[in-house]
C-alpha positions, 0 to 999 in steps of 0.5 A: 514536482509540487510538495505544496498541495494544500487540503483546499486544492485536493478537495477541488480536484475530488470535486472535478467531474468525473470525466475531467478528473480522469482526463487529467490523471491520465495526462499525467499518468502518460507523461511519467509512465507507461500507461500500459504496464503495472508493476506486481508485488506479492504480499506475505504475512510472515507473522499472523495475528496477536498484534497488541494495537488496536486498529479499528480495521485490522483482524489481526489485533489481538483485541478483536474476536476474529478468525485470524489466530496468532501464529510464530514467525514462519521458517526462513525456507517457507518465506523464501519458497513463497518468494520463488513462487512468486518471481516464477508468477511474474512478481517483481517485489515480494513484501513481508509483513509481521503483526507487530507494534515494532519489531525486537530482538532475535525474530528481527534478525530473522527478518533481516536474513530473509531479506538478504536471501530474497534480495539475492533472488533478483526481487525488490524487497518490502517489509511491513513490520510496525514502527522503526527506530533509527537503528533498526531502519540501518540494519534493514538497508544493510540487509538489502531492503528496498522498500519499507511499507508503513501507512498513515491510513488516514488524515491526522484529524480522523486518525484518533477514530481509528487508532488510540495505540499509536500516534500519527507522529510516531508513523511520521517518526518511522517514515523519517528513520526509513527515509534517512537510510535511503530507502525507498517509502510504500505509504498510503491509506485506507479509503471507506472507513467512515471518513469525510471527504475532507479527510481523504483530501487530507490523507492525500495531502499528507502524502502529496506534501512529503519530499520526496513523494512516497516511491509507492502509494497503495490505496487500500478499499476498506475491507470489513472483516468480521468481529472488528469494529469496522464491521461491527459499529454503526459509525462505520456502517456506511458503504463507500461508492465505487467512484468515490474510490476511483477519485482517490486514485485519480488524485493520488496520481495527479498530486504524486505523478512520479509514484507508483499507485498501488490498487490494493486491498479490496480488489478480490470483491471488485469487478473488472469493470471497476478495476479497469477504471481504477487503471485508466486513473492512474494506478499502475501497480498491484498485490498479486497472489491469492492473499493480502496478509490475512484477507482474500485477493483476486487470483492471479490467473484472473488477473492475468486474464483481465490484463489480457482484456485491457492490453496491460502487460506486468512490468519486470521491474519497478525501476526509475528507468521505467518512467517516462520523466517529465521535469514538472506537471 
């Protein structure tokens, strides 16, 4: 494994002829994974809306006039019912997301209880709750949390165009707290926010220089939600080319060969042809179910029909033993 990727090296990958890039990504993918297995995760918003932060892409921010209403933390029984339903439909990991800057007080303890009971169902557990202190990371680990999601969103240079209420360093600090407790990291970003190719390469470089690499790397295509600056401001008007999105997945696969690369937000509007290119580029994880926090997702039966066409099957559990191990790439 390499942990010393430079932005220039990653730019060179992006600029390869498309066929050469995909071929290289396939070689890396097949060295480390079953090329026809996809890990399925289900994501549930357990506390929706009312977030005090100003992420310009997010409909859950209290600063923007979107259709998302602020709601209280869901009751534990409702969350557990959703987890059971996800498991019955084939999901191996259940992710719980709360629209907080950071968790506090009794609400945090209630989430820890949810984590413990979902874990007891035999599912992998994941949470995204905002920034974490070292003590909070320790408590989540004690509760049985397997993965913590905290995306970088973009590279350090472009970050200030997207968010002003949380620094890049604060995001990295949360990831360090998670790692210190031995939990797995789910960390990726969003493409299509008006960033340059250099910014895109810079984001991948930040992820690929983490040692160890994030176990799960979600690559999101921006979903422009009415009322957010990403949908309203001219600065973000340019639409992302589909091939540029596929290239980002391929570059993530090459630079982080042992990570699960997740095809995340934006799938609802993607054709089967585009998604099949994403799998060819090395994506081997998806969010499975009709909703991603507050935005739509492809229906589960559509995913199963697509998998049948492609000869893809759902991996029962995303563990190191399911990977094809190689010493280096």
